[in-house]
TIKOLDO-167776 format. One record per atom (N, C-alpha, C, O): x negated, y negated, z. Coordinates in steps of 0.02 Angstrom, whole numbers, plus 50000, padded with zeros to 5 digits. Last residue first. Example, Ala and Ser with C-alpha at 12.3 -4.5 7.8 and 13.67 -1.06 7.14 Angstrom:
// residues 2
493585011250354/493165005350357/493554999850394/493304994350402/493405028450390/493855022550390/493405016550390/492885016650423/
This chain:
// residues 81
505384926650179/505474919450167/506164917250183/506334911350176/504594938050292/505114936350243/505194928850237/505084925150285/502844940550301/503444938150332/503964936450279/503794933650227/501614952250316/502034948950267/502694947050301/503054951350326/499994953950367/500684953250391/501074949250340/500894943650324/498954965550296/499134958450295/499854958050317/500284961250288/497874977950364/498544975850341/498614968250345/498364965050391/496284982450301/496684979550355/497344976850327/497364973950273/496374996450188/496134989750204/496534987350264/497084989850277/495915013750156/496365008450176/495995001950189/495385001850200/495935029050070/495555023050087/496045017450102/496535016450066/496205045150107/496585039050094/496175033050117/496075032050177/495525056250148/495535054950075/495855048250058/495785045750002/495805057250282/495145054750263/495105053150188/494685049150168/496995063550287/496995056450301/496325053350281/496285047350264/496585076650270/496945073450215/496955065850224/496915062150175/496015078750394/495595079650335/495925076350274/495575073550232/497105077350477/496595072050478/496135072650418/495895067550393/498675081350400/498045083350432/497545077550429/497565073450383/500175071850433/499685074950388/499065076850428/498945074250482/501885068550453/501255070550484/500815073750432/501045077850392/502985054450434/502725061050415/502075062250450/501755057650475/504415043950425/503825046450460/503635053250433/504055057250412/504995029950324/505045036750352/504395038650386/503875035350377/504805017450266/505415018650303/505505025750329/506045027450353/503525017150208/504115016950165/504765018750201/505225021450170/502795025850345/502725021950284/503365022350244/503725027450247/501955031750483/502585028750460/502435024450399/502015020050401/501215047050543/501195040650508/501895038250491/502355042250486/500275057150649/500945055150628/500925048050601/500645043550633/499075069650620/499195062650637/499875060750609/500045062350552/498845086350691/498935081350638/499035074350666/499065073250726/497395082050773/497655084450709/498315088050722/498325092650763/496975078550901/496865073950845/497145076050778/497135072150731/497335086051007/496675087350980/496535083250917/496025084250884/498645080751028/498125080351080/497415081651054/496945078451078/499145071750877/499175077550922/498605077150972/498115073650960/499565054450869/499145060050849/499225065650900/499375064350958/500585041050799/500305045250851/499865050650823/499785051350763/500745031150701/501225031650756/500935035650814/501035033950872/500025020050600/499855026250635/500285026450698/500195022350743/500805013750456/500685012850528/500545019650559/500905024450545/500485006650301/500525012850339/500375011350412/499875007950427/501034998650155/500854997850225/500975004450261/501495007550253/500395000049990/500895002150039/500615001250110/500045002950124/499364997449902/499784991949923/500294993649977/500594989150006/499335012949813/499015006649830/499515001049847/500015000049812/500305025949894/500085022449834/499775015649854/499945013049907/500885037549966/500255034249982/499965031049919/499445033249893/502015045249937/502085038049944/501455034249961/501475028149971/501965058249901/502275056849966/502315049349980/502615047350029/501215057749785/501935059049780/502305057549845/502885055649844/499945055949842/500235050649802/500995051549795/501365046649799/499825068549901/499815062549943/500105056649906/500485052649935/499795076449786/500365077049832/500395071049879/500935068649895/498565073049732/499175071549694/499785071749739/500235067749732/497735078249831/497745071049818/498365069049780/498665063849794/498045091949814/498165088649878/498205081049869/498645077749897/497625095149680/498335095249700/498495091749766/499035088849772/496325082749641/496575089549653/497305089349673/497585083949683/495625071449630/496115072749577/496375079849582/496615082749533/495055058349743/495125065149719/495645065849665/496055061349654/495765046249856/495205049049818/495345056349799/495685059949835/496885033649845/496825040549867/496285043649824/496335043649763/496755016349900/496735021649850/496725028449884/496575029049943/497295007549995/496895004949939/496875010049882/496965008349824/498605004250104/498285009250062/497925005850004/498215001649969/498384994950250/498654994950181/498254999850139/497644999750138/498864998150421/498374997050368/498724997250301/499304999450296/499104996050595/499384996350528/498834994850478/498394990750491/499025005050753/498785000250703/499115001350636/499375006750621/499455015250831/499775008950840/499575003650789/499904998550782/497895023150838/498615023950849/498905017050865/498635013450907/496665017150720/496895018750787/497655019350790/498015016450748/495915024550578/496375019450604/496655021650672/496865027350679/495195034650520/494855030550569/495305025150601/495075021550646/495985040250421/495805044450478/495515040250535/495595042050594/496005031450319/496585031550363/496435035550426/496735034350479/494365024150302/494875029250286/495435028850337/495345026250392/493815007950241/493815013450289/494355018450269/494755017150224/492694996950159/493335000350160/493275006350207/492745009450212/
C-alpha cells in the first residue's frame, strides 16, 4: 500500500484508510477521505505543497504531510451498467 503523497499528478487512487486518531486525521475523514472513495490528483504547487485533489465531485488542496496519512490502492475503473 502507498500513500496519497506518492501518487502522480493525473493519476487516480482509491482510499484504503486514514492513519492516526488526532484532530487532523478526523478532519480528513470529515472532508470525505473515507475507504473506497476515488481520489484524483489534479495538480501540485511548484514546490510540491499543497497538492490539489478531486473527490466526491469537488476539489480541495491539502498539505503533502497530510496526504501522507492517507493510504491508497490503485483505482479500479468502474463503468456504469
